[in-house]
C-alpha positions as CSV (number, residue, x, y, z in Angstrom):
1,M,16.3,-31.6,-30.0
2,S,18.6,-28.9,-31.3
3,R,19.1,-25.2,-31.5
4,A,16.0,-23.7,-33.0
5,E,18.0,-21.5,-35.3
6,S,20.0,-24.4,-36.7
7,L,17.8,-27.5,-37.3
8,P,19.7,-30.6,-38.3
9,F,17.4,-31.6,-41.4
10,P,17.7,-31.3,-45.1
11,D,15.9,-28.6,-47.0
12,G,12.2,-29.4,-47.6
13,S,12.3,-32.6,-45.4
14,Q,9.8,-32.0,-42.6
15,Q,6.0,-31.7,-42.5
16,L,5.8,-30.2,-39.1
17,V,8.0,-27.9,-36.8
18,T,6.7,-27.5,-33.3
19,S,7.9,-25.5,-30.3
20,G,6.2,-26.0,-26.9
21,Q,6.7,-23.3,-24.3
22,A,10.1,-22.4,-25.7
23,C,10.1,-19.8,-28.6
24,H,10.3,-16.9,-26.3
25,W,14.0,-17.9,-26.0
26,F,14.6,-17.9,-29.8
27,D,15.9,-15.5,-32.2
28,L,12.5,-15.6,-34.0
29,P,13.4,-14.2,-37.4
30,V,16.2,-16.8,-37.7
31,F,14.0,-19.6,-36.4
32,F,11.2,-18.8,-38.8
33,K,13.7,-18.7,-41.7
34,E,15.2,-22.0,-40.6
35,A,11.7,-23.7,-40.2
36,D,10.8,-22.4,-43.7
37,R,14.1,-24.0,-45.1
38,I,13.3,-27.5,-43.7
39,L,9.4,-27.5,-44.3
40,V,7.9,-29.2,-47.2
41,P,5.5,-27.1,-49.3
42,G,2.3,-27.2,-47.2
43,G,4.3,-27.9,-44.0
44,V,3.2,-26.4,-40.7
45,V,4.9,-24.4,-37.9
46,A,3.0,-24.9,-34.6
47,L,3.9,-22.9,-31.5
48,Y,2.2,-23.3,-28.2
49,C,2.6,-21.9,-24.8
50,Y,0.8,-21.8,-21.5
51,D,0.6,-19.6,-18.5
52,E,1.2,-20.4,-14.9
53,E,-1.3,-22.6,-13.0
54,R,-3.7,-20.8,-10.8
55,I,-5.7,-22.1,-7.9
56,V,-9.5,-21.8,-8.5
57,H,-12.7,-22.9,-6.9
58,H,-11.4,-22.3,-3.4
59,Q,-12.3,-19.7,-0.8
60,L,-8.6,-19.1,-0.2
61,A,-7.6,-19.0,-3.9
62,K,-6.4,-15.4,-3.8
63,K,-4.1,-16.1,-0.7
64,L,-2.9,-19.5,-2.1
65,N,-2.0,-17.9,-5.5
66,G,-0.1,-15.2,-3.5
67,V,2.0,-18.1,-2.0
68,V,2.6,-19.5,-5.4
69,N,3.6,-16.0,-6.7
70,E,6.2,-15.7,-3.9
71,L,7.9,-18.9,-5.1
72,V,7.5,-17.8,-8.8
73,D,9.3,-14.5,-8.1
74,I,12.2,-16.6,-6.7
75,I,12.3,-18.9,-9.7
76,F,12.0,-16.2,-12.3
77,A,14.3,-13.6,-10.6
78,E,17.1,-14.4,-13.0
79,I,15.0,-14.5,-16.2
80,R,14.6,-11.6,-18.5
81,K,11.4,-9.7,-17.7
82,E,10.5,-9.6,-21.5
83,D,10.5,-13.5,-21.6
84,I,8.2,-13.6,-18.6
85,Y,5.9,-11.0,-20.2
86,D,5.8,-13.0,-23.4
87,V,4.8,-16.3,-21.7
88,R,2.3,-14.7,-19.3
89,G,0.8,-12.9,-22.4
90,L,0.5,-16.3,-24.2
91,Y,2.6,-15.1,-27.1
92,Q,0.2,-12.3,-28.2
93,E,2.9,-10.0,-29.3
94,P,3.2,-9.6,-33.2
95,K,6.7,-11.0,-33.2
96,F,5.2,-14.5,-32.5
97,N,3.1,-14.2,-35.7
98,I,4.3,-16.9,-38.1
99,P,5.2,-15.2,-41.4
100,Y,2.9,-17.2,-43.7
101,P,-0.4,-16.1,-45.4
102,D,-2.1,-19.2,-43.9
103,F,-1.7,-18.2,-40.2
104,L,-4.0,-19.0,-37.3
105,R,-3.9,-17.8,-33.7
106,D,-6.3,-20.4,-32.1
107,K,-8.6,-19.4,-29.3
108,I,-7.2,-19.8,-25.8
109,H,-7.8,-23.2,-24.4
110,I,-8.4,-23.6,-20.6
111,N,-6.9,-26.5,-18.9
112,E,-8.5,-27.3,-15.5
113,R,-7.4,-30.1,-13.3
114,E,-7.0,-31.4,-9.8
115,L,-3.6,-32.0,-8.3
116,T,-2.3,-32.6,-4.7
117,V,-0.2,-29.9,-3.1
118,E,2.8,-32.3,-3.4
119,E,2.1,-32.6,-7.2
120,L,1.8,-28.8,-7.5
121,T,5.2,-28.5,-5.8
122,I,6.8,-31.0,-8.2
123,L,5.2,-29.2,-11.2
124,I,6.6,-25.9,-10.1
125,S,10.0,-27.4,-9.6
126,S,10.0,-28.5,-13.2
127,W,9.4,-25.0,-14.7
128,T,11.9,-23.4,-17.0
129,G,14.8,-25.8,-16.3
130,I,16.1,-23.5,-13.6
131,S,17.1,-25.3,-10.5
132,I,15.2,-24.3,-7.4
133,A,16.7,-24.7,-4.0
134,E,15.1,-27.6,-2.2
135,K,14.6,-25.4,0.9
136,D,12.6,-22.9,-1.3
137,L,10.3,-25.8,-2.3
138,V,9.9,-27.2,1.3
139,E,9.2,-23.7,2.5
140,F,6.7,-23.1,-0.3
141,Q,4.9,-26.3,0.5
142,E,4.8,-25.6,4.3
143,K,3.5,-22.1,3.7
144,F,0.8,-23.4,1.3
145,M,-0.4,-26.0,3.8
146,L,-0.4,-23.5,6.6
147,T,-2.4,-21.0,4.4
148,L,-4.9,-23.8,3.7
149,G,-5.2,-24.5,7.4
150,V,-5.6,-28.2,7.0
151,S,-4.1,-31.0,8.9
152,T,-3.8,-33.5,6.0
153,H,-0.4,-34.2,4.3
154,P,0.4,-32.5,1.0
155,E,0.2,-35.8,-0.9
156,H,-3.3,-36.1,0.2
157,T,-4.5,-32.6,-0.1
158,R,-6.2,-31.8,-3.5
159,I,-6.6,-28.4,-5.1
160,Q,-8.1,-27.2,-8.4
161,L,-5.8,-25.6,-10.8
162,R,-6.5,-23.7,-14.1
163,N,-4.1,-22.5,-16.8
164,N,-4.5,-21.3,-20.4
165,F,-2.9,-22.6,-23.5
166,Q,-2.4,-20.7,-26.8
167,L,-1.8,-22.5,-30.1
168,I,-0.3,-20.5,-33.1
169,M,0.0,-22.2,-36.5
170,G,1.2,-21.2,-40.0
171,R,1.2,-23.3,-43.1
172,K,4.0,-22.9,-45.7
173,P,2.6,-22.0,-49.1
174,S,2.3,-25.0,-51.4
175,A,3.7,-23.4,-54.4
């Protein structure tokens, strides 16, 4: 791992440069130039991102997503709104287009899975590397369970989640 704008590799030495859920933080023109420097001819730059998990297939999905949104607002309060927009937009803005003629913006992939409420809380706590106060997580989990209206424990209460992934790839010209 290194700064995206200064990669510690010799010129023309890498076949693949990837960024997962991070390039909204980059100085993209500098990153693309640096990736071009280290890629072999025919090498690939691959960027991917995903949006926030959403509760689905539940009669209370709208209310439960509202509880999640309250915590998300706390987490993202210190982040530039532009960065949040870029991620929620799945890097659709032209600035994320890789500057190679052989360029692909893959269709959006849907990821659906089942997690416990406890696992959802842990997942949210891992977002963006920003530390979340333990009390905020406890309050979130308590409010989520109260909204569900069940008596089971968070580690035994399962919910369906869905989110979208976007893959963007560009191949450096061979000659």
